[in-house]
C-alpha positions in Angstrom: 5.1 -13.3 -46.0 7.1 -12.8 -49.2 6.9 -9.9 -51.6 7.9 -8.8 -55.1 9.5 -5.4 -55.6 9.9 -3.9 -59.1 8.2 -1.8 -61.7 5.6 -1.9 -64.4 6.4 -1.9 -68.1 5.1 1.0 -70.2 1.9 -0.9 -70.9 1.0 -0.6 -67.2 0.1 -4.3 -66.7 3.2 -6.3 -67.3 6.0 -6.0 -64.7 9.4 -7.1 -63.7 10.3 -7.6 -60.1 12.7 -9.3 -57.6 11.5 -11.5 -54.7 12.0 -10.4 -51.1 12.1 -13.4 -48.8 11.7 -11.7 -45.4 8.7 -9.8 -44.0 6.9 -8.6 -47.1 4.2 -6.7 -45.3 4.2 -2.9 -45.7 5.3 -2.1 -42.1 8.6 -3.7 -42.8 9.2 -3.5 -46.5 8.2 0.2 -47.0 10.4 1.2 -44.1 13.4 -0.7 -45.4 12.9 0.7 -48.9 12.7 4.2 -47.5 16.0 3.7 -45.6 17.7 2.4 -48.7 16.3 5.3 -50.7 17.7 7.8 -48.2 21.0 6.2 -47.2 22.3 4.2 -50.1 20.6 5.9 -53.1 20.6 9.5 -51.7 16.9 10.0 -52.6 17.4 8.9 -56.3 14.3 6.7 -56.9 15.2 5.8 -60.5 18.7 4.6 -59.5 17.3 2.6 -56.5 14.6 0.8 -58.7 17.1 0.0 -61.4 19.7 -1.3 -58.9 17.2 -3.5 -57.1 16.0 -5.0 -60.4 19.5 -5.8 -61.7 21.1 -7.3 -58.6 20.3 -10.5 -56.8 18.9 -9.7 -53.4 16.3 -11.1 -51.1 16.9 -9.5 -47.7 16.9 -5.8 -47.6 19.3 -3.7 -45.6 19.1 -3.1 -41.8 17.9 -6.6 -40.9 19.6 -9.4 -38.9 21.1 -12.5 -40.6 18.6 -15.3 -40.6 19.3 -17.9 -37.9 19.9 -20.7 -40.5 22.7 -18.5 -42.0 24.3 -17.6 -38.7 24.3 -21.3 -37.8 25.8 -22.4 -41.1 28.7 -21.4 -43.3 28.7 -17.7 -43.9 30.9 -18.4 -47.0 27.8 -19.8 -48.7 26.1 -16.4 -48.8 27.0 -13.3 -50.8 26.9 -9.8 -49.3 26.1 -6.9 -51.5 27.8 -3.8 -50.2 25.3 -1.3 -49.1 22.3 -3.4 -50.2 21.9 -6.0 -47.5 22.1 -9.8 -47.9 21.8 -11.6 -51.1 20.2 -15.0 -51.9 22.3 -18.0 -51.0 25.1 -18.5 -53.6 23.7 -20.8 -56.3 20.1 -19.9 -55.5 20.1 -16.3 -56.7 16.6 -14.8 -56.9 15.5 -14.6 -60.5 13.7 -11.6 -61.9 10.0 -12.3 -62.2 7.9 -11.2 -65.2 4.1 -11.2 -65.2 0.9 -9.3 -65.7 -1.1 -7.8 -62.9 -3.8 -8.2 -61.9 -4.4 -11.0 -64.4 -1.9 -13.5 -63.0 -2.6 -15.8 -60.1 -0.3 -15.2 -57.1 2.2 -17.9 -56.3 4.5 -17.6 -53.2 4.4 -13.8 -52.9 1.8 -12.2 -50.6 2.7 -8.6 -51.5 3.9 -6.7 -54.5 5.4 -3.2 -54.6 5.5 -2.0 -58.2 6.6 1.4 -59.4 4.9 2.9 -62.5 7.1 2.8 -65.5 7.9 6.5 -65.2 8.3 6.2 -61.4 5.4 8.6 -60.8 3.8 6.3 -58.2 4.3 3.1 -56.2 1.4 0.6 -56.3 0.9 -1.8 -53.4 -0.8 -5.1 -54.1 -1.7 -8.0 -51.8 -2.6 -11.5 -52.8 -5.8 -13.0 -51.3 -8.4 -15.4 -52.5 -6.2 -16.5 -55.4 -5.9 -13.1 -57.0 -3.9 -9.8 -56.7 -5.8 -7.0 -55.0 -4.7 -3.4 -55.5 -4.5 -1.7 -52.0 -2.8 1.6 -52.5 -1.2 4.0 -54.9 1.5 6.2 -53.3 2.7 9.3 -55.1 6.3 10.3 -55.8 6.7 11.8 -52.4 5.9 8.5 -50.8 9.2 8.3 -48.8 8.9 11.9 -47.5 5.2 11.4 -46.5 5.6 7.9 -45.2 4.4 7.6 -41.7 3.1 5.0 -39.3 -0.5 5.9 -40.0 -0.2 5.4 -43.8 1.4 2.0 -43.3 -1.3 1.0 -40.9 -4.0 2.1 -43.4 -2.5 -0.2 -46.1 -2.2 -3.1 -43.7 -5.8 -2.5 -42.5 -7.0 -2.8 -46.1 -5.4 -6.3 -46.2 -7.2 -7.1 -43.0 -10.5 -6.1 -44.7 -9.7 -8.5 -47.5 -9.2 -11.3 -45.0 -12.5 -10.5 -43.4 -14.2 -10.4 -46.8 -15.4 -6.7 -46.5 -13.5 -5.5 -49.6 -14.4 -6.8 -53.1 
């Protein structure tokens, strides 16, 4: 499952985000973002969001190299110090611009978008050809992030699949 990670514009609908190509579901993505926030960005949310939006990246820190990369030429891939692995050279991930929830999802199954002023992180999942808002996590999301919160968000996605959430 792929994801978009970024932020909303001041209008609260349009956004800019970067694609994440590996494990977009909350149990992986939120954990990786929390580690980056703590270790690389020293709990500076603004700096983290800006850095992620302005550097090409697709695989977040603390994950293993994909098997196709390990089997191929490592020289074909860029490494972003402290950030994890980047897109293959020549295939850099472009920043995506769009409007939620109006646009139809393409490849991404998840979207993690900060409010413009970084007051909250909104979690969206695509299902049935549209974006569905699953959660709004406050500014202390990383401090209060625990397994139960992540399971609650993923359960909401399960409800979508079963058709019990409109």
